[in-house]
A tleap script that builds the chain and sets N, CA, C and O, in Angstrom:
source leaprc.protein.ff14SB
mol = sequence {
  NMET ILE ASP PHE PHE LYS ASP LEU PHE SER
  PHE LEU LYS LYS ARG LYS LYS PHE TRP LEU
  LEU PRO ILE ILE ILE VAL LEU LEU LEU LEU
  GLY THR LEU LEU VAL LEU SER GLN GLY SER
  ALA VAL ALA PRO PHE ILE TYR THR ILE CPHE
}
set mol.1.N position { -33.298 -49.761 57.721 }
set mol.1.CA position { -33.153 -48.631 57.085 }
set mol.1.C position { -31.860 -48.160 57.227 }
set mol.1.O position { -31.219 -47.887 56.212 }
set mol.2.N position { -31.244 -47.986 58.625 }
set mol.2.CA position { -29.668 -47.881 58.934 }
set mol.2.C position { -28.927 -48.614 58.390 }
set mol.2.O position { -28.016 -48.078 57.760 }
set mol.3.N position { -29.008 -50.239 58.405 }
set mol.3.CA position { -28.400 -50.750 57.956 }
set mol.3.C position { -27.730 -50.447 56.535 }
set mol.3.O position { -26.523 -50.483 56.299 }
set mol.4.N position { -28.684 -50.164 55.700 }
set mol.4.CA position { -28.496 -49.612 54.237 }
set mol.4.C position { -27.466 -48.854 54.102 }
set mol.4.O position { -26.465 -49.102 53.430 }
set mol.5.N position { -27.713 -47.792 54.817 }
set mol.5.CA position { -26.759 -46.495 55.055 }
set mol.5.C position { -25.317 -46.989 55.534 }
set mol.5.O position { -24.311 -46.617 54.930 }
set mol.6.N position { -25.257 -47.744 56.514 }
set mol.6.CA position { -24.181 -48.322 56.898 }
set mol.6.C position { -23.546 -49.126 55.730 }
set mol.6.O position { -22.338 -49.007 55.525 }
set mol.7.N position { -24.426 -50.062 54.837 }
set mol.7.CA position { -23.499 -51.082 54.005 }
set mol.7.C position { -23.116 -50.249 52.795 }
set mol.7.O position { -22.236 -50.590 52.005 }
set mol.8.N position { -23.964 -48.924 52.681 }
set mol.8.CA position { -23.631 -48.056 51.438 }
set mol.8.C position { -22.348 -46.984 51.690 }
set mol.8.O position { -21.669 -46.400 50.847 }
set mol.9.N position { -22.271 -46.946 53.128 }
set mol.9.CA position { -20.695 -45.950 53.392 }
set mol.9.C position { -19.732 -47.072 53.051 }
set mol.9.O position { -18.965 -46.896 52.103 }
set mol.10.N position { -19.694 -48.327 53.803 }
set mol.10.CA position { -18.859 -49.137 53.734 }
set mol.10.C position { -18.332 -49.466 52.559 }
set mol.10.O position { -17.147 -49.741 52.368 }
set mol.11.N position { -19.387 -49.438 51.574 }
set mol.11.CA position { -18.640 -49.948 50.032 }
set mol.11.C position { -18.417 -48.520 49.634 }
set mol.11.O position { -17.665 -48.593 48.661 }
set mol.12.N position { -18.631 -47.486 49.835 }
set mol.12.CA position { -17.871 -46.284 49.382 }
set mol.12.C position { -16.565 -46.070 49.838 }
set mol.12.O position { -15.723 -45.497 49.147 }
set mol.13.N position { -16.327 -46.545 51.087 }
set mol.13.CA position { -15.233 -46.209 51.577 }
set mol.13.C position { -14.134 -47.458 51.358 }
set mol.13.O position { -12.964 -47.122 51.178 }
set mol.14.N position { -14.396 -48.588 51.365 }
set mol.14.CA position { -13.720 -49.963 50.717 }
set mol.14.C position { -13.376 -49.666 49.166 }
set mol.14.O position { -12.199 -49.787 48.826 }
set mol.15.N position { -14.122 -49.370 48.424 }
set mol.15.CA position { -13.863 -48.892 47.332 }
set mol.15.C position { -13.366 -47.615 46.734 }
set mol.15.O position { -13.136 -47.483 45.532 }
set mol.16.N position { -13.209 -46.660 47.659 }
set mol.16.CA position { -12.796 -45.415 47.380 }
set mol.16.C position { -13.390 -44.403 46.567 }
set mol.16.O position { -12.802 -43.430 46.094 }
set mol.17.N position { -14.815 -44.751 46.412 }
set mol.17.CA position { -15.910 -43.880 45.796 }
set mol.17.C position { -16.713 -42.827 46.443 }
set mol.17.O position { -17.939 -42.719 46.471 }
set mol.18.N position { -15.758 -42.031 46.987 }
set mol.18.CA position { -16.367 -40.763 47.763 }
set mol.18.C position { -16.804 -39.860 46.925 }
set mol.18.O position { -17.437 -38.949 47.459 }
set mol.19.N position { -16.645 -39.792 45.472 }
set mol.19.CA position { -17.249 -38.832 44.742 }
set mol.19.C position { -18.738 -39.028 44.488 }
set mol.19.O position { -19.445 -38.101 44.093 }
set mol.20.N position { -19.299 -40.522 44.772 }
set mol.20.CA position { -20.263 -40.562 44.879 }
set mol.20.C position { -21.461 -39.987 45.871 }
set mol.20.O position { -22.654 -39.858 45.594 }
set mol.21.N position { -20.818 -39.698 47.038 }
set mol.21.CA position { -21.296 -39.302 47.930 }
set mol.21.C position { -22.383 -38.077 47.829 }
set mol.21.O position { -23.518 -38.102 48.304 }
set mol.22.N position { -21.794 -37.026 47.121 }
set mol.22.CA position { -22.825 -35.653 46.846 }
set mol.22.C position { -23.917 -36.074 46.043 }
set mol.22.O position { -25.099 -35.763 46.185 }
set mol.23.N position { -23.323 -36.934 45.042 }
set mol.23.CA position { -24.777 -37.493 44.158 }
set mol.23.C position { -25.913 -38.230 44.820 }
set mol.23.O position { -27.090 -38.238 44.460 }
set mol.24.N position { -25.327 -38.890 45.919 }
set mol.24.CA position { -26.649 -39.449 46.303 }
set mol.24.C position { -27.278 -38.504 47.550 }
set mol.24.O position { -28.470 -38.581 47.845 }
set mol.25.N position { -26.550 -37.805 48.093 }
set mol.25.CA position { -27.247 -36.234 48.896 }
set mol.25.C position { -28.264 -35.887 48.500 }
set mol.25.O position { -29.346 -35.844 49.085 }
set mol.26.N position { -27.865 -35.478 46.966 }
set mol.26.CA position { -28.619 -34.306 46.118 }
set mol.26.C position { -29.451 -35.241 45.405 }
set mol.26.O position { -30.353 -34.574 44.898 }
set mol.27.N position { -29.608 -36.601 45.084 }
set mol.27.CA position { -30.910 -37.127 44.817 }
set mol.27.C position { -32.206 -37.362 46.227 }
set mol.27.O position { -33.426 -37.222 46.320 }
set mol.28.N position { -30.941 -37.837 47.255 }
set mol.28.CA position { -32.077 -38.145 48.437 }
set mol.28.C position { -32.438 -36.876 49.011 }
set mol.28.O position { -33.329 -37.040 49.844 }
set mol.29.N position { -32.087 -35.665 48.887 }
set mol.29.CA position { -32.743 -34.366 49.071 }
set mol.29.C position { -33.896 -33.998 48.301 }
set mol.29.O position { -34.939 -33.682 48.873 }
set mol.30.N position { -33.753 -34.017 46.510 }
set mol.30.CA position { -34.710 -33.869 45.724 }
set mol.30.C position { -35.907 -34.814 46.088 }
set mol.30.O position { -37.045 -34.385 46.282 }
set mol.31.N position { -35.569 -36.091 46.162 }
set mol.31.CA position { -36.445 -37.023 46.488 }
set mol.31.C position { -37.641 -36.572 47.620 }
set mol.31.O position { -38.870 -36.637 47.591 }
set mol.32.N position { -36.686 -36.095 48.607 }
set mol.32.CA position { -37.380 -35.967 50.039 }
set mol.32.C position { -38.206 -34.480 49.552 }
set mol.32.O position { -39.356 -34.559 49.983 }
set mol.33.N position { -38.053 -33.534 49.012 }
set mol.33.CA position { -38.626 -32.437 48.603 }
set mol.33.C position { -39.764 -32.881 47.846 }
set mol.33.O position { -40.876 -32.722 48.349 }
set mol.34.N position { -39.645 -33.465 46.605 }
set mol.34.CA position { -41.149 -33.866 45.899 }
set mol.34.C position { -41.701 -34.573 46.978 }
set mol.34.O position { -42.907 -34.371 47.116 }
set mol.35.N position { -41.071 -35.514 47.968 }
set mol.35.CA position { -42.431 -36.243 48.766 }
set mol.35.C position { -43.102 -35.321 49.869 }
set mol.35.O position { -44.212 -35.519 50.364 }
set mol.36.N position { -42.285 -34.337 50.151 }
set mol.36.CA position { -43.028 -33.631 51.036 }
set mol.36.C position { -43.994 -32.630 50.739 }
set mol.36.O position { -45.001 -32.376 51.401 }
set mol.37.N position { -43.578 -32.040 49.607 }
set mol.37.CA position { -44.411 -31.045 48.719 }
set mol.37.C position { -45.190 -31.605 47.891 }
set mol.37.O position { -45.783 -30.796 47.177 }
set mol.38.N position { -45.404 -32.595 47.720 }
set mol.38.CA position { -46.926 -33.226 46.996 }
set mol.38.C position { -48.141 -32.876 47.260 }
set mol.38.O position { -48.935 -32.558 46.375 }
set mol.39.N position { -48.470 -32.899 48.715 }
set mol.39.CA position { -49.520 -32.366 49.033 }
set mol.39.C position { -49.483 -31.233 49.796 }
set mol.39.O position { -49.928 -31.073 50.933 }
set mol.40.N position { -48.960 -30.518 49.135 }
set mol.40.CA position { -48.756 -28.851 49.983 }
set mol.40.C position { -49.338 -27.899 48.563 }
set mol.40.O position { -49.539 -28.189 47.383 }
set mol.41.N position { -49.461 -26.768 49.294 }
set mol.41.CA position { -49.941 -25.536 48.200 }
set mol.41.C position { -48.755 -25.108 47.215 }
set mol.41.O position { -48.880 -24.519 46.141 }
set mol.42.N position { -47.486 -25.572 47.876 }
set mol.42.CA position { -46.308 -25.132 47.154 }
set mol.42.C position { -45.943 -26.097 46.199 }
set mol.42.O position { -44.867 -25.892 45.636 }
set mol.43.N position { -46.624 -27.173 45.857 }
set mol.43.CA position { -46.589 -28.343 44.866 }
set mol.43.C position { -46.622 -27.636 43.519 }
set mol.43.O position { -45.853 -28.236 42.768 }
set mol.44.N position { -47.101 -26.780 43.011 }
set mol.44.CA position { -47.310 -26.364 41.634 }
set mol.44.C position { -45.767 -25.498 41.373 }
set mol.44.O position { -45.126 -25.670 40.336 }
set mol.45.N position { -45.398 -24.749 42.260 }
set mol.45.CA position { -44.059 -24.090 41.747 }
set mol.45.C position { -43.129 -25.131 41.987 }
set mol.45.O position { -42.151 -25.057 41.243 }
set mol.46.N position { -43.116 -26.084 42.792 }
set mol.46.CA position { -42.008 -27.091 42.708 }
set mol.46.C position { -41.843 -27.861 41.250 }
set mol.46.O position { -40.760 -27.817 40.667 }
set mol.47.N position { -42.854 -28.490 40.755 }
set mol.47.CA position { -43.009 -28.901 39.698 }
set mol.47.C position { -42.719 -28.225 38.504 }
set mol.47.O position { -42.472 -28.825 37.458 }
set mol.48.N position { -42.737 -27.058 38.607 }
set mol.48.CA position { -42.403 -26.017 37.456 }
set mol.48.C position { -40.467 -26.101 37.198 }
set mol.48.O position { -39.755 -25.898 36.214 }
set mol.49.N position { -40.200 -26.474 38.534 }
set mol.49.CA position { -38.970 -26.463 38.202 }
set mol.49.C position { -38.234 -27.597 37.446 }
set mol.49.O position { -37.183 -27.397 36.838 }
set mol.50.N position { -38.779 -28.655 37.511 }
set mol.50.CA position { -38.468 -29.939 36.829 }
set mol.50.C position { -38.983 -30.130 35.685 }
set mol.50.O position { -38.759 -31.175 35.074 }
savepdb mol mol.pdb
quit
């Protein structure tokens, strides 16, 4: 998994696509939030946001 992030960062660095980095970070955070809240009591409140 770490190799994937190394390859991704090297791609962004080589192609000068640093504007993609905030989009990737936000998508990762939203995905993590959905996965972690799936089995909790907070899930109904999270799903109303989306």
